[in-house]
C-alpha positions in Angstrom: 91.6 82.3 66.7 93.7 84.8 68.5 95.2 83.9 71.9 95.9 86.8 74.3 98.3 86.5 77.2 99.8 89.1 79.6 103.3 87.8 80.2 106.2 87.0 77.8 106.8 83.6 79.5 103.2 82.6 78.7 103.8 82.7 75.0 106.2 79.8 74.9 104.0 77.5 77.0 100.9 78.3 74.9 102.7 77.8 71.6 104.0 74.4 72.8 100.4 73.5 73.8 99.2 74.5 70.3 101.8 72.1 68.8 100.1 69.3 70.8 96.6 70.2 69.8 95.8 71.7 66.4 92.3 72.8 67.6 94.1 75.5 69.5 95.8 76.7 66.3 96.0 80.5 66.3 98.2 83.5 66.8 99.5 84.2 70.3 99.7 87.9 71.2 100.8 89.7 74.4 99.4 92.7 76.3 102.7 94.1 77.5 102.0 96.9 79.9 101.5 96.1 83.6 98.1 97.6 84.5 98.5 96.5 88.1 100.6 99.6 88.7 100.6 103.2 87.6 98.0 105.8 86.7 94.8 104.8 85.0 92.9 108.1 84.8 91.4 108.6 81.3 93.3 105.5 80.2 91.5 105.3 76.9 92.0 108.9 75.9 95.2 110.5 74.3 95.7 112.5 77.4 95.4 109.5 79.7 97.7 107.4 77.5 100.4 110.1 77.5 100.0 110.6 81.3 100.8 106.9 81.7 103.7 107.0 79.3 105.2 109.9 81.2 104.9 107.9 84.4 106.7 105.0 82.9 109.4 107.4 81.6 109.9 108.5 85.3 110.0 104.9 86.5 112.5 103.7 83.9 114.6 106.9 83.9 118.3 106.2 83.9 117.8 102.4 84.3 116.9 99.4 82.3 115.0 100.5 79.2 113.0 97.3 78.7 109.5 98.4 78.0 110.6 101.9 77.0 107.3 103.8 76.2 109.1 105.9 73.6 109.6 102.8 71.3 107.2 100.5 69.6 108.1 97.7 72.0 105.1 98.4 74.2 102.1 99.7 72.3 99.0 97.9 73.6 96.7 100.4 71.9 98.1 99.4 68.6 97.5 95.8 69.6 93.9 96.5 70.4 93.5 98.2 67.0 94.9 95.2 65.3 92.5 92.8 67.2 89.5 94.9 66.3 90.5 95.1 62.7 90.8 91.3 62.6 87.4 90.8 64.3 85.8 93.2 61.8 87.4 91.6 58.8 86.4 88.0 59.7 83.1 87.3 61.4 84.4 83.8 62.4 87.4 85.2 64.3 87.5 84.6 68.1 89.6 85.9 70.9 90.7 83.7 73.7 92.0 85.6 76.8 94.2 83.5 79.0 94.1 84.8 82.6 95.7 83.4 85.7 95.1 84.2 89.4 97.2 87.2 89.8 96.7 91.0 89.8 98.8 91.5 86.6 96.6 89.3 84.4 93.3 90.4 85.9 94.2 94.1 85.5 95.2 93.4 81.9 91.9 91.5 81.4 89.8 94.5 82.6 91.8 96.9 80.4 91.4 94.8 77.3 87.8 93.5 77.5 86.4 96.9 78.2 87.3 97.8 74.6 85.8 94.8 73.0 82.1 95.0 74.0 81.0 95.3 70.3 82.2 91.7 69.7 80.2 90.0 72.5 79.9 86.3 71.8 83.3 86.1 70.2 85.5 87.1 73.2 86.3 84.1 75.4 87.9 84.0 78.8 90.0 81.1 80.3 90.3 82.2 83.9 92.4 79.6 85.8 91.0 80.7 89.2 91.9 78.3 92.1 92.1 75.3 89.7 94.6 72.5 90.4 97.1 71.3 87.8 99.8 68.7 87.8 103.4 69.9 87.9 106.5 68.2 86.4 106.9 66.0 89.6 103.3 64.7 89.3 102.1 66.8 92.2 98.9 68.9 92.3 99.4 72.7 92.6 97.6 75.9 92.0 99.4 78.0 89.4 99.7 81.7 89.9 101.0 82.3 86.4 100.1 80.6 83.0 103.8 80.0 82.5 103.9 77.6 85.5 101.6 75.1 83.7 103.0 72.3 81.6 102.0 72.5 77.9 100.2 69.1 78.1 98.2 70.4 81.1 97.2 73.5 79.0 95.2 71.0 76.8 93.0 70.4 79.9 92.8 74.2 80.5 91.2 74.8 77.1 88.0 73.2 78.3 87.6 76.2 80.6 87.1 78.5 77.6 83.8 80.3 77.8 82.3 83.4 76.3 82.6 86.6 78.3 78.9 86.9 79.4 76.6 89.8 78.8 76.6 90.5 82.5 80.4 90.7 82.5 80.5 93.1 79.6 78.1 95.3 81.6 79.6 95.0 85.1 83.3 94.6 84.5 83.9 97.8 82.5 82.0 99.7 85.2 84.2 98.2 87.9 87.3 99.1 85.8 86.1 102.6 85.3 85.6 103.0 89.0 89.1 101.8 89.7 90.5 104.2 87.0 88.7 107.2 88.6 90.1 106.4 92.1 93.5 107.6 90.9 95.4 105.1 93.0 98.7 103.6 91.8 98.8 100.0 93.1 96.2 97.3 92.5 95.9 94.1 94.5 93.8 91.0 93.8 91.4 90.2 96.6 90.1 87.0 95.1 88.2 86.0 92.0 88.4 89.0 89.7 88.0 91.6 92.5 90.7 94.2 92.6 91.4 96.7 95.3 93.8 99.7 95.3 96.5 101.2 97.4 98.7 104.4 97.3 101.9 104.5 95.3 104.0 103.9 98.4 102.2 100.7 99.4 105.3 98.5 99.1 107.8 100.9 100.7 107.5 99.9 104.3 108.1 96.2 103.4 110.9 97.0 101.0 112.7 98.9 103.8 112.8 95.6 105.8 115.2 94.1 103.3 117.7 97.0 103.5 120.2 95.8 106.2 123.2 97.2 108.0 125.5 95.7 105.4 126.1 96.7 101.8 123.8 95.0 99.3 123.4 95.3 95.6 120.0 96.8 94.7 119.1 93.6 92.8 119.7 91.5 95.9 117.4 93.7 98.0 114.7 93.6 95.4 115.1 89.8 94.8 114.7 89.2 98.6 111.6 91.4 98.6 110.1 89.5 95.6 110.8 86.1 97.0 109.8 86.7 100.6 107.2 89.4 100.8 103.5 88.6 100.7 102.6 91.3 98.2 105.0 92.0 95.3 105.1 93.6 91.9 107.5 94.1 89.0 111.2 94.7 89.6 111.3 97.9 87.7 108.6 99.4 89.8 110.5 98.3 93.0 113.7 99.7 91.7 112.0 103.0 91.2 110.6 102.9 94.8 114.1 102.0 96.1 115.6 105.0 94.3 113.0 107.2 95.9 113.7 105.8 99.4 117.4 106.5 98.8 116.6 110.1 97.9 115.3 110.6 101.4 118.9 110.5 102.6 118.1 107.8 105.2 120.5 105.3 103.6 124.1 105.1 102.5 124.7 104.4 98.8 127.7 103.6 96.7 127.9 103.3 92.9 125.8 104.8 90.2 122.1 104.8 91.1 121.0 103.5 87.8 120.4 99.8 87.0 119.8 96.9 89.5 123.4 95.8 89.7 125.0 99.3 89.5 124.8 100.4 93.1 124.7 99.1 96.7 122.6 100.3 99.7 122.8 99.9 103.5 121.3 101.7 106.5 123.1 104.8 107.6 125.4 104.4 110.7 123.4 107.0 112.6 120.3 105.0 111.9 121.8 102.0 113.7 122.3 104.0 116.9 118.8 105.3 116.7 117.4 101.8 116.4 119.6 100.7 119.3 118.3 103.5 121.4 114.7 102.7 120.6 115.3 99.1 121.5 116.8 100.1 124.8 113.8 102.4 125.6 111.4 99.5 124.8 113.4 97.3 127.1 113.4 99.8 130.0 109.7 100.3 129.6 109.1 96.6 129.7 111.1 96.2 132.9 109.1 98.9 134.6 
């Protein structure tokens, strides 16, 4: 058995669950790219793969190189080749895809399963969609991520394993192809396994709300966004968007615009006066 997860933190939880139940025994592998953001056009061709790598190079340029596309650290295509090789070599081998209720996991699921149609009946999905679990305090909660589930609770989750159906193998790849051809950059989970898409600047307006009149480190701005905003995504994507906002010259910056803790940002002084003037105009209009 091969277990597939989509987040590094999920590996530890699942491995601890395996220690508690030998029937789960198997290798735990991770799909590392975040398919909830970035270009998907021709994603299964050499041209599309290189297009996506170039986009990640732009996102990570000058910053934290975790997930550098020019290393072997992130090579999901090699992972799929390994999985297919294992399935072809052993007719008894099965794949369990662990997927929680978030756009990152669901996007990864679509990307992966669309390549495994030849192994129908041996590909299983454990989709923890709106299912309650018990947390460390003994309270019921609905996990958004696999890593939020206690290892002993994962033993209950295994009962959700079911084969990806014939219908899913027909419909889901078509849905994924449709998304890929829309050439949008941001994917959102609408519910169930339904994804919708937005333009690359989708998060910008909300990110601006966390840039204040006072100097703040980039990591503080982004952490505020990630903890308070309704829709969020990975910190490296948000750092890239923050750098692009800074490039518009609407904000004051000090420090080297590189990693999350290397520079500070605040609104320009002139912007404060503009906002004050706009507020005064609104007030005058209201009085009239």
